[in-house]
N, C-alpha and C positions, 0 to 999 in steps of 0.2 A: 177582685180576685183575689182570693187566697192562695198559697200554693197548692195547699190540700185540693182546692176547686179546680187547680189549672190542670194539674196531673190527672185528676179524673175526667175531665172533659178530654184530655189527650188521649187517655184509654179509650173512653168510650168511642170516641169519632173514628177509632180505628177500625172500628168494627171487626178488630182480630179475633179468631177462636182461642184466645189465650184470656180474654175478656171473660169470657164465657165460664172458665174455669175458676177465673177471681171472685165469681158471686159467692159460691161456696165456702170461703173461708171465713175464719173469726176478723172481727174488725180490725185488729192491731197489723195481722199479716197481711191482710186485704191491702188496706192503706200503703204496708211496706212496697207489696209487689207492684201496684198501682204505680206507685213511683217511679219505683227502677223500670217497668215497663214504658213509662213516659219518658225517663232518659234513653234506652234505646230508640223510640220513634222518633226522639227530637233527633239525635247524630245520623239515623237511616234516613230520616227526610231529607238532611245535607245533600246527601249523595243524589236521592232521586228528585229533588224539587231545583237544585241550583245547578244550570246548564254550564255554568263558563266553571272549566275543574279548578282552576287558580283562587276562585272566590270559594269554591266550595272546602280547598285545602284550610284557605285563610278561616273559615269558620271551625272546620275540625280542630285545627291548631287552639282556635280560642277555646272551645271545648277541651282540650287537653290542658289548658290554662286553668280553666274552672274546675275542673276537677282536682288539681291541684289545691286551688284555693279554699275549696270545700272541705279536702281533708286536713286543711289548716284552720279552719275555724271560722272560714269567711263566704261560704256561698252566696251567689249574687243570683244566679237564675232558679227562677221558683221551682225547677225540677230538683236543684239540687237542695233547696231549702226545705223542700218535702221529703227529699230521700234523708240527708245525712242523720235525722234524728233518729234513725232506724238503722243506720250502719254497723255500730258496735254490737246493737241486739242481735243482730242476723249476720254478722262476720262477714258483710260487704265490705272488701276491701278495694283501695285506691286502683290496684293491679287489674281486676275486674272490670271497671270503667274502663281505664285505656287499652284494654284489650279487644273490647267491644270498639270502641274510636279506632283502633288499629284497622280493624276487618274494614269498617268502612272506607278508611286511607287505602286500601287494598282494592276496592272497587275504583277508587279514582287512577289507580296506576296500572289496574293489570285486568284487561278484558275477556281474557282467554287463560285457559290452565291446562299446560302440557298433558299432564296425568292426573291420576285421581289422587294421589298423595298431595300434591299444588292443592287441589281443590279441597280437600280434606282438613287442611290447615285453615283456610280460609272459613271453612263451616263451624271449624271449632271456636274461632275467635268470633263469629257474630251469631252463633246457634249454641255451641256445648259451652263457653263462658256463660252465656246468658240461662242456661240448664243449671247450671253448677250455683250460680247466686239463687236461682228459683227453688230450686232443693233446698237451700240453706232456709230462705223465708219460710218454704212450706212447714219446716221443723224435721229437719235430718237429725238423725241421731247417730247413724252410723258412717265410718268415713267412707266404705262401699259404694254409698248410694252415691258419690261424686261420679265414679265411673258409668253406673248407669243414666246419671243426667247428661252426660259428655256423648253417650252413644244415642240416647234418645234425641238432643239436641240437632245430631250429625243428622238424624233420621226425619226430624221435621224440615230440616235446611233442604236435605235431598228432596223432600215432597213440595217444596216450595220452589225448587229449581224445573222441578219436571213441571208443575202448574203454569210456570211463568216464563217457559222459552219461547213463545212467540213475542210475549211483552217485552221479556229482556232483549230480544234480539233486535227488536226497534229502536231500544236505547244503545246500541251498539255493543251489545253484552252476550256471549255464549258461554254459559257456565259448563257445559258439557266437554268433559277433557278431549285434547285434540287427537289423543292416542286411542280413543274411543269411536270419536267420528271416522277414524281411519278405519278401524277394526269394521265398522259397520257401512263403510263405504258413503258416508253421508257427507256431504260438502256443505260449507258455511253457508254459501249464498243459497244453497237449496231450504236453509232455515229462515233465512232473512227474507227470501221469496216467499214464505210460506208455501211449501213445495210438497206436498205428502207424497211417500212413499211406502213399499212393503221394508225397504233398509232403515227408513227413519221409524217406522213401528217396532221394528225388532230393535233398534236402539233405545228407544225408550221403555221397551219391556224389560231390557235389561237394566235398565236406570231405575226402574220401580222394583224390579227382584232384589236388588241390593239394597232398596230402602226399606222393602220389606224384611230382609235379613238383619237390618239394623235395628229394626222394630221387636224383633225376636230376642236378639242379643240382649238388648237394655233390657225389657220384661225379666229376661232371665237372671239380670245381675242386681234388679232391685230386692235388697235383703228385706225378709219378713218382719222385722221389728220397724222398717220405715215404711211398707206399705200404705198403711193408714195416712199417714200424716202425707204423703206424695201423691194423694189422690187427684188434686188437680192437675199434678204431670200427666198421671193417667186419665183424666178427663180429654186433655190435648192430645193425647195419644190417640185415644179414641176418635175424636173429631178429624186429626189429619190422616189417620189411616183409612177412614171412611172417605175422605176426600180422594186419597190416593186410588182406592179402589172404585171408585165414581169413574176416574180419568181412565183407569185401566178399561172399564165396562164400555166406555165411548171411543175407546180403540185410539186413545191419545189425540184426541183433537185440539192438540194444545198450540198449534200455531197461529190460529185466527181467534181464539178464545179463552176465558180464563175461567175456568169450572170453580165454583164456587157452591157452600151449601147454606141454605136459607139460616137467619137466626134463630127459628122453632127449631129445624133440625139440631144445630149444634147445640143448643140449651136442654134439646132431649138427651142427646148423646152424653152430655156432662152430668145429667140428672141420672142418668142409667147408671154410670159409675160412680156416684155419690150414693144414691139410695139402694143400689142392686148389687154394687160390685161387678157390673157387667161391661164387657167392652166389644 
């Protein structure tokens, strides 16, 4: 299997909303973003699939070394072999990849966040930086688009956190800030025991309103000159925001289930942005 086939398989197997946005890109950009997304999946899977923290730390340390070797011209992993030919053309830097790894390391070292400021730093590493690289690959021309990408990445990650509250709790992680749990008088054990309440619903509504605010802020930050090139990001925004609205309509039944959209619906939402510019 070639490096290109490997990353294609990795991206397609994830079933992620991101994959549907990639389909509409020109071949060269699609190949680059697929390789970068496969890298993100590789390091994220270390945290999700390796139960022993010390083993996961060792694997992430290996990835840090692999990134350094790749930028020194000696990639050994198929993901890095697929990604490196595109690094110079799209401004993908070593610091970007190391930031994503750092965010995954936070998952091993920290299962709770005291306040939103702490959570926002984590979101920046695992999603904002990813958005920055993606915007470059999509064809960014205006420097201001980086701020749009950071803000949109934050909105995506907050949507993920809302969707995965129950699933994450089963893994021993609660991303909802402790200060906000206290604000709405929701106890951590109620989440781990999957206990719904009006207090929990109010807490989740607060989280959703903040996510919507970041979607609005991101869209307002996107310069007109980059709006066409950044359509893949807008496709993802349409898919993710539709998912968020589904969760809201279902009254935040996120402790016992993982809400998702069908592949056909994701494709339809992406196509509407591509063909009609509708979100």
